[in-house]
C-alpha positions in Angstrom: 0.0 0.0 0.0 1.7 3.2 -1.1 2.6 5.8 1.5 1.3 9.2 0.6 2.4 11.2 3.6 4.2 10.9 7.0 4.2 13.4 9.8 4.6 13.4 13.6 4.9 9.6 13.6 1.7 9.2 11.6 1.8 7.3 8.3 -0.9 7.9 5.7 -1.5 5.2 3.0 -3.9 4.6 0.2 -4.5 1.3 -1.6 -4.8 0.9 -5.4 -8.2 -0.1 -6.9 -9.9 0.3 -3.5 -13.6 0.1 -2.7 -15.9 3.0 -2.1 -16.4 5.2 -0.1 -13.2 7.2 -0.7 -10.9 6.7 2.2 -7.3 6.4 3.4 -5.5 4.4 6.0 -3.6 6.0 8.9 -1.2 4.3 11.3 0.3 5.7 14.6 2.3 3.8 17.1 1.1 0.4 15.8 -2.6 1.4 15.9 -4.5 1.7 12.6 -7.6 3.6 11.5 -9.4 4.3 8.2 -10.6 7.8 7.6 -13.0 9.3 5.0 -12.1 12.5 3.2 -14.1 14.6 5.8 -11.7 13.3 8.6 -14.2 10.9 10.1 -12.9 7.6 11.4 -14.7 4.8 9.5 -12.9 1.9 11.2 -10.2 1.4 13.8 -8.6 3.8 16.3 -5.2 5.5 16.4 -5.2 5.2 20.1 -4.5 8.9 20.5 -6.8 11.9 20.4 -3.9 14.1 19.4 -2.9 11.9 16.5 -6.5 11.7 15.3 -6.8 15.5 15.5 -3.6 15.9 13.5 -4.9 13.6 10.8 -8.1 15.7 10.7 -6.1 18.9 10.4 -4.1 17.3 7.5 -7.3 16.3 5.7 -8.7 19.9 6.1 -5.5 21.1 4.3 -5.3 18.5 1.6 -8.8 17.4 0.8 -8.6 18.2 -3.0 -5.3 16.3 -3.2 -6.8 13.3 -1.6 -9.6 13.2 -4.2 -7.0 13.4 -6.9 -5.0 10.5 -5.4 -8.2 8.5 -5.0 -9.0 8.9 -8.7 -5.5 7.9 -9.6 -5.6 4.8 -7.3 -8.9 3.7 -8.7 -7.4 3.8 -12.2 -4.3 2.0 -11.1 -2.1 5.0 -11.8 0.8 6.3 -9.7 -0.5 8.0 -6.5 1.2 11.3 -5.7 2.8 12.2 -2.4 1.0 14.8 -0.3 2.8 17.3 1.8 3.0 16.4 5.5 1.5 18.5 8.3 4.3 20.7 9.7 
């Protein structure tokens, strides 16, 4: 699963040819969660309210780029890296 961003120990990934609804996978300290593009947790738990908030802040900044990556992934094209939260 391609890594699209990494910040503050959080790894963001997106699968190729993934099922709807549009989403991405986040991992922090061995815990995993799946988020939609509104920053809602669909499945799992990062085990940290702070990490979850950081992911949501990142989504707020990069929503359009996530949509582009989703479309690329669905078409089995190379997914682009997205700037980390700084």
